[in-house]
MARVEX-282581 format. One record per residue: x, y, z of N, C-alpha, C in turn; residue in one letter. Coordinates in pm, whole numbers, padded with zeros to 5 digits, always signed. Example, Ala and Ser with C-alpha at 12.3 -4.5 7.8 and 13.67 -1.06 7.14 Angstrom:
BEGIN
+01319-00569+00780+01230-00450+00780+01320-00330+00780a
+01285-00225+00708+01367-00106+00714+01290+00003+00787s
! end
This chain:
BEGIN
-04650+22371-00930-04675+22246-01002-04768+22158-00920x
-04872+22108-00984-04966+22019-00918-05001+21903-01011x
-05006+21783-00959-05053+21670-01038-05087+21554-00945x
-05163+21459-01001-05199+21336-00929-05143+21220-01008x
-05084+21125-00938-05032+21005-01004-05093+20883-00937x
-05156+20799-01017-05230+20685-00963-05174+20553-01012x
-05148+20462-00920-05111+20324-00952-05217+20235-00889x
-05313+20185-00968-05426+20113-00909-05391+19978-00851x
-05281+19917-00894-05252+19779-00858-05121+19765-00783x
-05117+19671-00690-04989+19625-00638-04924+19544-00749x
-04793+19561-00767-04723+19496-00878-04620+19399-00824x
-04625+19277-00875-04520+19178-00846-04460+19136-00979x
-04333+19166-00998-04264+19145-01125-04148+19050-01102x
-04147+18939-01175-04034+18850-01162-04062+18710-01216x
-03956+18639-01242-03968+18503-01295-04039+18411-01196x
-04136+18337-01249-04209+18231-01177-04303+18282-01068x
-04329+18413-01065-04429+18462-00970-04567+18404-01001x
-04590+18364-01126-04720+18307-01161-04749+18178-01086x
-04645+18114-01037-04663+17989-00964-04705+18010-00819x
-04729+18134-00780-04770+18163-00642-04905+18232-00636x
-04980+18232-00747-05108+18303-00751-05205+18249-00646x
-05207+18118-00627-05294+18060-00525-05264+18112-00387x
-05137+18127-00357-05098+18179-00227-05144+18324-00210x
-05140+18400-00319-05183+18540-00311-05333+18549-00282x
-05412+18463-00346-05555+18460-00315-05579+18416-00171x
-05504+18318-00128-05522+18268+00009-05489+18375+00111x
-05383+18449+00086-05346+18558+00176-05455+18664+00184x
-05531+18680+00076-05641+18776+00074-05771+18714+00127x
-05764+18589+00173-05878+18517+00230-05990+18496+00127x
-05949+18463+00005-06043+18433-00102-06046+18282-00123x
-06165+18222-00119-06175+18077-00131-06248+18029-00256x
-06303+18122-00338-06369+18083-00461-06355+18195-00564x
-06308+18158-00682-06282+18259-00785-06338+18215-00920x
-06350+18309-01010-06369+18280-01152-06238+18306-01223x
-06193+18210-01304-06073+18229-01385-06116+18254-01529x
-06071+18364-01586-06110+18407-01720-05989+18401-01812x
-06009+18340-01930-05901+18328-02027-05960+18299-02164x
-05875+18291-02266-05923+18251-02398-05864+18115-02435x
-05918+18057-02539-05876+17921-02575-05731+17915-02624x
-05681+18027-02679-05542+18030-02722-05446+18016-02606x
-05472+18086-02497-05387+18075-02379-05399+17936-02318x
-05520+17883-02318-05542+17748-02266-05453+17647-02337x
-05439+17663-02469-05363+17567-02548-05214+17568-02517x
-05165+17676-02456-05022+17685-02424-04984+17611-02297x
-05081+17576-02215-05053+17512-02087-05037+17609-01972x
-05044+17741-02003-05025+17842-01898-05139+17837-01796x
-05262+17818-01843-05375+17814-01751-05360+17700-01651x
-05324+17582-01701-05306+17468-01611-05195+17494-01511x
-05090+17559-01557-04978+17590-01467-05023+17678-01352x
-05097+17783-01383-05140+17877-01280-05248+17816-01192x
-05347+17753-01254-05458+17698-01176-05417+17578-01092x
-05310+17511-01132-05261+17402-01048-05222+17453-00911x
-05158+17569-00908-05121+17630-00780-05243+17680-00705x
-05340+17736-00777-05461+17789-00714-05539+17676-00647x
-05563+17569-00722-05635+17455-00666-05558+17391-00552x
-05426+17391-00564-05343+17334-00458-05357+17406-00326x
-05402+17530-00330-05424+17606-00207-05568+17590-00156x
-05643+17498-00217-05779+17474-00170-05882+17575-00216x
-05853+17647-00323-05942+17751-00372-06028+17693-00485x
-06159+17710-00477-06250+17662-00581-06244+17755-00701x
-06255+17696-00820-06240+17775-00943-06356+17748-01038x
-06419+17856-01085-06515+17850-01194-06444+17906-01317x
-06436+17828-01425-06359+17869-01541-06450+17927-01650x
-06401+18032-01714-06472+18095-01827-06370+18114-01938x
-06390+18040-02050-06290+18036-02156-06336+18098-02287x
-06435+18186-02283-06497+18236-02406-06446+18373-02451x
-06337+18420-02395-06285+18552-02432-06244+18553-02580x
-06276+18661-02647-06236+18681-02787-06170+18818-02799x
-06101+18839-02910-06040+18969-02935-06149+19076-02943x
-06117+19196-02894-06216+19304-02887-06343+19254-02818x
-06333+19216-02691-06446+19150-02624-06573+19234-02627x
-06685+19175-02670-06811+19250-02673-06869+19264-02533x
-06945+19369-02514-07003+19398-02383-07094+19286-02335x
-07168+19223-02427-07260+19118-02381-07186+18994-02334x
-07061+18975-02379-06981+18865-02327-06946+18889-02181x
-06914+19014-02147-06889+19049-02008-07012+19024-01922x
-07127+19065-01971-07250+19044-01896-07277+18895-01874x
-07249+18813-01975-07268+18669-01962-07177+18612-01853x
-07048+18647-01859-06954+18596-01760-06988+18646-01620x
-07030+18772-01611-07066+18828-01480-07188+18756-01423x
-07282+18720-01508-07398+18646-01460-07360+18511-01401x
-07266+18443-01467-07218+18314-01416-07145+18335-01283x
-07061+18438-01277-06985+18465-01156-07075+18501-01039x
-07177+18581-01066-07271+18618-00960-07347+18496-00908x
-07394+18411-01000-07469+18292-00961-07383+18197-00879x
-07255+18190-00914-07163+18100-00843-07114+18160-00712x
-07146+18288-00690-07105+18358-00568-06952+18353-00546x
-06880+18380-00655-06734+18386-00641-06695+18513-00566x
-06580+18509-00505-06531+18622-00426-06414+18695-00491x
-06372+18642-00601-06260+18704-00670-06253+18659-00814x
-06167+18726-00892-06151+18695-01034-06003+18689-01066x
-05967+18594-01150-05831+18579-01200-05835+18588-01352x
-05764+18683-01410-05754+18695-01555-05616+18653-01600x
-05609+18558-01694-05482+18508-01746-05482+18526-01897x
-05397+18612-01951-05393+18628-02095-05353+18767-02140x
-05398+18803-02259-05367+18933-02316-05466+19040-02275x
-05463+19151-02347-05545+19264-02308-05694+19237-02311x
-05741+19159-02408-05884+19129-02415-05929+19053-02291x
-05848+18957-02248-05881+18881-02128-05880+18969-02005x
-05779+19053-01993-05770+19136-01873-05882+19239-01866x
-05917+19297-01981-06030+19392-01982-06160+19322-01944x
-06178+19200-01996-06297+19123-01961-06299+19094-01812x
-06187+19048-01759-06180+19013-01617-06206+19135-01528x
-06153+19249-01565-06174+19370-01485-06321+19409-01480x
-06385+19402-01596-06526+19442-01601-06616+19341-01530x
-06585+19213-01545-06663+19110-01475-06647+19127-01325x
-06525+19148-01281-06501+19165-01137-06576+19286-01082x
-06576+19396-01157-06646+19516-01112-06795+19492-01097x
-06852+19408-01185-06994+19379-01178-07030+19288-01061x
-06931+19229-00996-06959+19152-00875-07010+19242-00762x
-06972+19369-00767-07012+19461-00661-07110+19567-00705x
-07149+19564-00832-07238+19667-00885-07347+19603-00971x
-07468+19652-00960-07581+19594-01031-07580+19630-01180x
-07665+19560-01254-07687+19595-01394-07587+19534-01488x
-07584+19588-01611-07494+19543-01716-07377+19639-01729x
-07274+19594-01798-07152+19673-01803-07170+19805-01877x
-07256+19809-01980-07274+19934-02054-07345+20041-01971x
-07404+20001-01859-07463+20101-01770-07357+20194-01713x
-07231+20153-01723-07121+20228-01662-07024+20284-01767x
-07071+20296-01890-06981+20338-01998-06991+20487-02032x
-07076+20560-01961-07103+20697-02002-07012+20801-01936x
-06972+20775-01814-06889+20871-01742-06781+20798-01664x
-06675+20870-01632-06567+20813-01553-06614+20786-01411x
-06576+20670-01358-06593+20638-01217-06740+20639-01172x
-06826+20575-01251-06968+20569-01215-07002+20447-01129x
-06909+20352-01118-06933+20237-01031-06911+20278-00886x
-07011+20254-00803-07007+20304-00666-06934+20211-00571x
-06930+20082-00603-06880+19985-00506-06770+19898-00566x
-06678+19851-00482-06573+19761-00533-06630+19623-00565x
-06563+19553-00652-06601+19416-00683-06532+19319-00588x
-06490+19205-00643-06417+19108-00562-06268+19137-00564x
-06190+19036-00526-06044+19050-00527-05995+19008-00666x
-05924+19096-00732-05885+19075-00872-05734+19062-00887x
-05692+18950-00947-05552+18930-00983-05544+18915-01134x
-05455+18990-01197-05434+18981-01341-05293+18930-01369x
-05286+18832-01459-05159+18769-01496-05144+18783-01648x
-05072+18884-01696-05057+18902-01841-04965+18798-01903x
-04998+18758-02025-04914+18664-02098-04850+18730-02220x
-04881+18858-02242-04819+18935-02350-04769+19066-02290x
-04714+19152-02376-04666+19282-02326-04719+19391-02416x
-04853+19411-02410-04914+19508-02498-05000+19611-02429x
-05116+19572-02379-05213+19671-02336-05181+19735-02201x
-05102+19668-02119-05073+19715-01982-05198+19719-01895x
-05301+19644-01935-05428+19649-01864-05415+19606-01719x
-05311+19529-01689-05293+19482-01552-05263+19595-01454x
-05221+19711-01504-05187+19822-01414-05264+19949-01448x
-05376+19936-01518-05460+20051-01547-05597+20033-01483x
-05669+20144-01469-05799+20136-01403-05914+20149-01502x
-05897+20085-01618-06003+20087-01717-05992+19970-01812x
-06093+19957-01896-06094+19853-01997-06171+19900-02118x
-06144+19838-02232-06211+19872-02357-06289+19751-02406x
-06416+19773-02436-06504+19669-02487-06560+19713-02622x
-06614+19618-02696-06675+19651-02824-06826+19635-02817x
-06892+19711-02902-07037+19697-02922-07054+19669-03071x
-07040+19542-03112-07032+19509-03255-07151+19557-03336x
-07270+19551-03279-07389+19590-03355-07392+19739-03386x
-07306+19817-03317-07300+19961-03340-07166+20005-03399x
-07078+19908-03428-06946+19937-03483-06871+20040-03399x
-06868+20018-03268-06797+20113-03183-06733+20041-03066x
-06638+20109-03005-06576+20061-02882-06610+20157-02769x
-06619+20104-02648-06647+20188-02532-06541+20164-02426x
-06514+20266-02349-06418+20256-02239-06493+20258-02106x
-06453+20170-02018-06507+20165-01882-06392+20200-01789x
-06403+20312-01717-06293+20359-01632-06345+20390-01492x
-06262+20369-01394-06299+20406-01258-06211+20340-01154x
-06219+20390-01033-06131+20342-00926-06158+20198-00888x
-06275+20143-00924-06307+20005-00890-06278+19907-01003x
-06211+19955-01109-06179+19868-01223-06040+19805-01211x
-05947+19871-01146-05810+19824-01142-05793+19695-01065x
-05689+19621-01099-05659+19496-01029-05605+19524-00889x
-05635+19435-00797-05572+19443-00666-05425+19404-00676x
-05396+19308-00763-05259+19259-00777-05230+19227-00923x
-05121+19282-00975-05073+19249-01108-04950+19160-01093x
-04958+19040-01148-04847+18945-01139-04784+18934-01278x
-04667+18994-01293-04600+19001-01423-04482+18906-01422x
-04498+18794-01491-04399+18686-01493-04347+18671-01635x
-04225+18717-01664-04174+18712-01802-04167+18571-01859x
-04161+18468-01775-04153+18332-01830-04280+18295-01905x
-04393+18360-01873-04517+18329-01943-04516+18381-02086x
-04428+18476-02114-04423+18536-02248-04328+18462-02341x
-04260+18360-02292-04169+18284-02377-04248+18209-02484x
-04200+18215-02606-04262+18139-02713-04382+18204-02779x
-04416+18328-02742-04527+18396-02810-04491+18411-02958x
-04583+18382-03051-04554+18395-03194-04505+18535-03231x
-04430+18541-03339-04370+18668-03382-04474+18777-03402x
-04584+18745-03467-04684+18848-03497-04745+18908-03373x
-04772+18824-03273-04830+18874-03149-04726+18955-03072x
-04602+18909-03074-04495+18986-03011-04485+19125-03072x
-04490+19130-03205-04480+19258-03275-04598+19349-03243x
-04719+19294-03252-04838+19377-03233-04848+19429-03091x
-04825+19343-02992-04836+19388-02854-04722+19483-02817x
-04604+19458-02873-04492+19547-02846-04514+19686-02903x
-04570+19693-03023-04599+19824-03083-04712+19895-03008x
-04805+19819-02952-04908+19880-02867-04843+19949-02748x
-04748+19881-02686-04677+19942-02572-04601+20067-02614x
-04537+20061-02731-04466+20180-02780-04563+20295-02801x
-04681+20265-02854-04782+20370-02873-04823+20430-02740x
-04840+20347-02637-04872+20399-02504-04763+20495-02456x
-04638+20455-02477-04526+20535-02428-04517+20669-02503x
-04522+20664-02636-04507+20785-02716-04626+20879-02697x
-04746+20825-02701-04864+20910-02691-04877+20972-02551x
-04846+20896-02447-04854+20954-02313-04748+21062-02294x
-04632+21046-02359-04528+21149-02351-04574+21278-02419x
-04651+21264-02527-04699+21382-02599-04834+21433-02547x
-04885+21375-02441-05015+21416-02388-05010+21555-02326x
-05121+21625-02335-05130+21758-02275-05140+21752-02122x
-05163+21634-02065-05169+21623-01920-05053+21541-01866x
-04947+21529-01945-04827+21461-01897-04768+21536-01779x
-04705+21461-01689-04639+21518-01571-04493+21474-01570x
-04411+21532-01483-04272+21486-01477-04258+21336-01453x
-04348+21278-01375-04341+21134-01348-04379+21054-01472x
-04490+21091-01537-04529+21015-01655-04428+21033-01768x
-04370+21152-01781-04271+21173-01885-04149+21084-01865x
-04104+21072-01740-03989+20986-01711-04020+20840-01745x
-04139+20796-01708-04180+20659-01738-04194+20637-01888x
-04254+20735-01957-04273+20723-02101-04139+20711-02173x
-04045+20796-02138-03915+20794-02206-03840+20665-02178x
-03846+20616-02055-03781+20489-02024-03845+20376-02104x
-03978+20381-02118-04047+20277-02195-04007+20283-02342x
-04000+20402-02400-03958+20415-02540-03819+20356-02558x
-03730+20390-02467-03592+20340-02475-03588+20187-02468x
-03661+20131-02372-03659+19987-02350-03722+19912-02467x
-03838+19959-02511-03910+19889-02619-03832+19897-02750x
-03776+20014-02780-03698+20029-02903-03580+19931-02904x
-03520+19911-02788-03406+19819-02780-03448+19674-02793x
-03552+19635-02723-03581+19493-02709-03684+19437-02807x
-03771+19520-02866-03876+19463-02949-03823+19386-03070x
-03731+19441-03149-03681+19361-03263-03614+19232-03217x
-03544+19237-03106-03480+19116-03055-03583+19013-03010x
-03687+19061-02943-03791+18970-02894-03868+18907-03009x
-03891+18982-03117-03960+18926-03233-03875+18817-03299x
-03746+18840-03308-03658+18746-03377-03621+18624-03293x
-03633+18634-03162-03599+18522-03075-03703+18513-02964x
-03801+18427-02984-03912+18418-02891-03882+18344-02763x
-03763+18289-02750-03733+18207-02633-03620+18265-02547x
-03585+18390-02573-03480+18455-02494-03545+18528-02377x
-03516+18484-02255-03582+18540-02138-03542+18686-02113x
-03419+18722-02146-03376+18862-02128-03462+18955-02214x
-03483+18916-02340-03562+19001-02429-03707+19009-02383x
-03762+18896-02339-03900+18895-02290-03913+18980-02162x
-03815+18971-02076-03817+19051-01953-03812+19199-01987x
-03726+19236-02083-03718+19375-02124-03850+19427-02178x
-03917+19346-02258-04046+19388-02314-04154+19396-02206x
-04153+19303-02112-04249+19310-02002-04228+19438-01920x
-04102+19474-01900-04072+19596-01825-04112+19720-01905x
-04088+19719-02035-04130+19831-02118-04281+19849-02118x
-04352+19738-02125-04499+19744-02120-04547+19800-01987x
-04484+19756-01879-04524+19802-01746-04503+19952-01731x
-04385+20001-01766-04358+20144-01748-04446+20230-01839x
-04471+20181-01960-04561+20254-02050-04702+20258-01993x
-04746+20147-01935-04880+20142-01878-04897+20237-01761x
-04798+20243-01676-04805+20335-01562-04812+20480-01609x
-04743+20508-01720-04748+20644-01776-04885+20675-01835x
-04934+20586-01920-05057+20623-01991-05181+20608-01905x
-05173+20535-01794-05287+20532-01702-05310+20669-01639x
-05207+20752-01638-05218+20885-01578-05220+20997-01682x
-05146+20982-01791-05141+21087-01893-05232+21059-02011x
-05280+20936-02023-05367+20893-02132-05297+20900-02267x
-05375+20877-02372-05319+20872-02506-05375+20987-02588x
-05342+20989-02718-05397+21096-02802-05441+21044-02938x
-05406+21114-03046-05462+21083-03176-05442+20938-03219x
-05327+20881-03185-05298+20745-03230-05407+20648-03188x
-05438+20646-03059-05546+20558-03012-05682+20606-03060x
-05695+20738-03076-05821+20791-03127-05853+20741-03267x
-05751+20716-03346-05770+20658-03480-05777+20506-03473x
-05697+20447-03385-05690+20301-03378-05822+20238-03333x
-05893+20304-03243-06019+20246-03193-06121+20226-03305x
-06154+20327-03385-06248+20301-03495-06192+20208-03602x
-06060+20205-03620-06002+20108-03712-06036+19966-03666x
-06027+19944-03535-06061+19813-03482-06210+19785-03491x
-06291+19888-03464-06436+19869-03463-06491+19838-03602x
-06441+19906-03704-06496+19890-03838-06423+19784-03920x
-06291+19775-03903-06214+19680-03984-06173+19556-03906x
-06199+19554-03776-06165+19439-03691-06016+19406-03697x
-05938+19513-03697-05792+19500-03694-05748+19484-03550x
-05656+19391-03520-05606+19378-03383-05556+19512-03330x
-05585+19537-03203-05559+19670-03147-05414+19713-03161x
-05321+19625-03131-05180+19662-03139-05137+19697-03280x
-05190+19625-03377-05159+19654-03518-05216+19791-03556x
-05339+19818-03514-05400+19948-03543-05320+20062-03481x
-05275+20043-03357-05195+20146-03291-05062+20169-03362x
-05000+20060-03409-04874+20072-03482-04893+20151-03611x
-05004+20127-03680-05031+20196-03805-05058+20345-03780x
-05131+20376-03672-05174+20514-03647-05067+20600-03579x
-04971+20539-03511-04875+20617-03432-04796+20719-03514x
-04747+20687-03633-04673+20789-03710-04758+20913-03739x
-04888+20893-03763-04976+21010-03785-04976+21099-03662x
-04986+21038-03545-04988+21115-03420-04863+21201-03406x
-04750+21144-03439-04623+21217-03427-04620+21337-03522x
-04655+21313-03647-04651+21424-03745-04758+21530-03715x
-04872+21485-03663-04980+21580-03635-04949+21667-03513x
-04861+21620-03425-04831+21693-03302-04700+21771-03307x
-04623+21754-03411-04487+21807-03408-04484+21959-03395x
-04577+22032-03454-04575+22177-03440-04612+22221-03299x
-04692+22142-03229-04731+22176-03092-04621+22147-02992x
-04537+22049-03019-04431+22012-02925-04310+21955-02997x
-04239+22038-03073-04123+21989-03149-04013+21933-03061x
-03992+21990-02943-03884+21940-02857-03912+21798-02809x
-04038+21771-02780-04072+21635-02737-04055+21535-02852x
-04097+21574-02971-04081+21486-03086-03932+21462-03113x
-03853+21566-03098-03707+21551-03116-03650+21453-03014x
-03693+21464-02889-03646+21374-02785-03683+21229-02816x
-03805+21207-02863-03848+21071-02900-03753+21015-03007x
-03726+21096-03109-03637+21052-03216-03498+21019-03166x
-03444+21104-03079-03309+21081-03028-03302+20953-02946x
-03405+20928-02866-03406+20804-02787-03412+20682-02879x
-03476+20698-02995-03483+20588-03091-03355+20576-03174x
-03257+20662-03146-03127+20649-03210-03102+20743-03327x
-03190+20839-03349-03172+20933-03459-03079+21046-03419x
-03001+21094-03515-02921+21215-03496-02997+21330-03561x
-03040+21426-03479-03130+21532-03528-03065+21669-03506x
-03038+21743-03612-02980+21878-03595-03077+21970-03521x
-03023+22060-03442-03107+22153-03366-03189+22244-03456x
-03140+22272-03575-03208+22366-03663-03294+22296-03769x
-03326+22170-03749-03407+22098-03849-03545+22161-03862x
-03593+22171-03986-03728+22219-04013-03829+22132-03937x
-03932+22196-03879-04025+22122-03793-04100+22015-03870x
-04146+22045-03990-04215+21943-04069-04123+21825-04101x
-03997+21856-04133-03900+21750-04161-03874+21667-04035x
-03875+21733-03920-03857+21662-03793-03969+21560-03773x
-04092+21605-03791-04204+21513-03774-04197+21396-03870x
-04161+21426-03994-04151+21321-04095-04041+21221-04060x
-03927+21271-04011-03814+21186-03978-03848+21090-03863x
-03906+21143-03756-03936+21060-03639-04049+20962-03671x
-04149+21009-03744-04257+20918-03786-04202+20805-03872x
-04107+20837-03958-04047+20735-04044-03971+20631-03963x
-03910+20675-03853-03838+20579-03766-03936+20480-03704x
-04053+20530-03664-04155+20442-03608-04207+20348-03717x
-04230+20400-03836-04277+20318-03947-04176+20208-03980x
-04048+20242-03975-03945+20142-04006-03943+20034-03899x
-03955+20074-03772-03957+19975-03665-04076+19881-03685x
-04193+19938-03716-04311+19855-03738-04290+19760-03856x
-04231+19812-03963-04205+19728-04081-04105+19618-04048x
-04000+19654-03973-03896+19557-03939-03951+19440-03857x
-04051+19467-03772-04106+19358-03689-04226+19291-03755x
-04261+19336-03877-04362+19264-03954-04504+19311-03940x
-04525+19438-03900-04662+19489-03891-04717+19510-04033x
-04831+19450-04067-04889+19467-04201-04955+19603-04218x
-04973+19645-04342-05045+19770-04369-05193+19740-04396x
-05271+19844-04418-05415+19827-04432-05452+19743-04554x
-05374+19753-04660-05403+19671-04778-05381+19524-04747x
-05272+19494-04680-05244+19356-04642-05348+19300-04547x
-05405+19387-04466-05506+19345-04369-05645+19332-04432x
-05658+19373-04557-05786+19362-04624-05887+19467-04582x
-05839+19583-04533-05929+19689-04489-06008+19745-04608x
-06139+19748-04595-06226+19796-04702-06205+19945-04724x
-06156+19986-04840-06130+20129-04864-06257+20213-04860x
-06372+20150-04881-06498+20225-04878-06530+20277-04738x
-06464+20222-04636-06491+20262-04498-06393+20366-04446x
-06298+20408-04528-06196+20503-04480-06261+20632-04429x
-06351+20689-04504-06416+20813-04462-06493+20791-04333x
-06562+20678-04322-06640+20647-04202-06549+20635-04079x
-06437+20566-04095-06342+20551-03985-06289+20688-03942x
-06252+20770-04040-06198+20902-04009-06302+20989-03938x
-06425+20982-03981-06531+21059-03917-06552+21013-03773x
-06538+20884-03749-06561+20830-03615-06459+20880-03513x
-06344+20923-03560-06240+20974-03468-06291+21094-03390x
-06380+21172-03450-06432+21291-03384-06512+21257-03259x
-06562+21134-03250-06643+21093-03135-06562+21028-03025x
-06431+21013-03046-06347+20951-02944-06337+21041-02821x
-06338+20981-02700-06330+21063-02578-06189+21114-02550x
-06178+21197-02448-06048+21242-02393-05965+21322-02493x
-06029+21400-02581-05952+21475-02678-05882+21597-02616x
-05910+21623-02489-05838+21729-02420-05691+21695-02401x
-05655+21568-02422-05514+21530-02411-05440+21553-02542x
-05511+21580-02652-05447+21595-02782-05375+21730-02790x
-05249+21733-02824-05183+21861-02850-05243+21932-02971x
-05297+21855-03063-05361+21912-03182-05475+21820-03223x
-05592+21875-03246-05706+21795-03291-05698+21782-03442x
-05683+21660-03493-05659+21644-03637-05782+21672-03722x
-05758+21713-03844-05865+21733-03941-05904+21597-04000x
-06033+21579-04022-06080+21453-04078-06015+21424-04213x
-05999+21527-04294-05941+21506-04427-05796+21459-04416x
-05724+21504-04313-05586+21458-04295-05582+21311-04254x
-05678+21269-04172-05685+21127-04133-05719+21042-04255x
-05813+21089-04337-05850+21017-04459-05728+20998-04548x
-05652+21105-04570-05534+21097-04655-05431+21002-04599x
-05415+21005-04467-05319+20915-04403-05360+20769-04422x
-05486+20738-04396-05533+20600-04410-05523+20552-04554x
-05552+20640-04648-05538+20602-04789-05394+20574-04825x
-05303+20654-04773-05161+20634-04805-05110+20504-04744x
-05160+20468-04625-05118+20343-04564-05172+20225-04644x
-05296+20236-04690-05353+20126-04766-05287+20113-04903x
-05225+20217-04949-05159+20214-05079-05018+20157-05071x
-04993+20081-04964-04862+20020-04946-04835+19915-05053x
-04728+19843-05035-04680+19753-05139-04773+19636-05166x
-04852+19597-05064-04935+19479-05082-04857+19350-05066x
-04729+19359-05036-04644+19241-05014-04677+19182-04878x
-04721+19059-04874-04762+18996-04750-04644+18982-04654x
-04664+19026-04530-04564+19003-04427-04577+18862-04372x
-04467+18806-04331-04466+18670-04277-04553+18659-04152x
-04565+18769-04077-04632+18764-03948-04780+18799-03956x
-04835+18820-04075-04968+18877-04084-05074+18792-04016x
-05066+18660-04028-05168+18575-03968-05157+18573-03817x
-05036+18563-03763-05022+18558-03618-05049+18691-03554x
-05048+18800-03630-05088+18930-03575-05235+18929-03536x
-05311+18837-03591-05454+18833-03567-05493+18742-03451x
-05395+18670-03394-05427+18581-03283-05448+18659-03155x
-05502+18593-03052-05543+18665-02931-05476+18614-02806x
-05366+18544-02816-05305+18480-02699-05285+18578-02584x
! end
């Protein structure tokens, strides 16, 4: 048995660790940083809370508040230009996955010339490290704080690109569950389902290892238990802590085992329909389960059992896939994930989205490469849902 397991970031997990970020920069001998966030996070008061400590340690701060969902590559280049001109020595990202991906790419460009898309063609093409990077997540979805890559959009080409490499990961991930208190229901649901997708897909990956499998299964167990509770009660610290832990363990798994069909479908869904990433992953995950069940029925059975299903040993394999996929669909429905019809997805683009899946990278991790016609049928069936508006549909679109 041979495998490599990588954890790019030092991890500090606990209540109120966000109030010590300035001290962490000071310990690293950093005296000037760029702080990257979006206006939604700014409105919560979290940025002021964290930067108050940073400024209190005598550290100069250049603020960049223009992050948007599915951050475009040219936004990264703009922020990096400001950071380079200001000669900052480090970067602080406060927010959700879009903010953290932006911060990682901006920080990497502090040590490497050119624009960010110059590094989108192959893994680990950046030759030099950037500055000192601290990421402070405010949601529990992408796990970007503990992965060595980021996803950006190229809107004019209707595509997303991944930037991966050893110089992308954060030096320090500060995971403070108190920052996740009060997140709206829709964002809680979308980011939580994103974490579940990371856990399930990494468990079904063809490059999974004993370590990633253990992390994936623990994440599935934790997220299944705490996500409905966290959606229904946004101010319970135990539930928020559980979800932060589930996101962390899922991220550590998928940073090493990667994902499969679910994310392969979700990326073009986001690029063409501008669906929030977590919502797209929630919609696509049941397809991944059913598409992989013949390649790994025992793993699919284990996923179902951890989610609380009683599954006979002699169950038909197709029925097994349908049963476990239905459990994921029910969880998504219970927490208010909308379907494609509710999201206003243009049905004329279904074929285009399905065709785009063939261009997604890392398909060597797929237990089974799906047929385009099967993806088309799946997307059509999802769009043919009830059309009944979910209460959380609008907040699913926010970017906090």
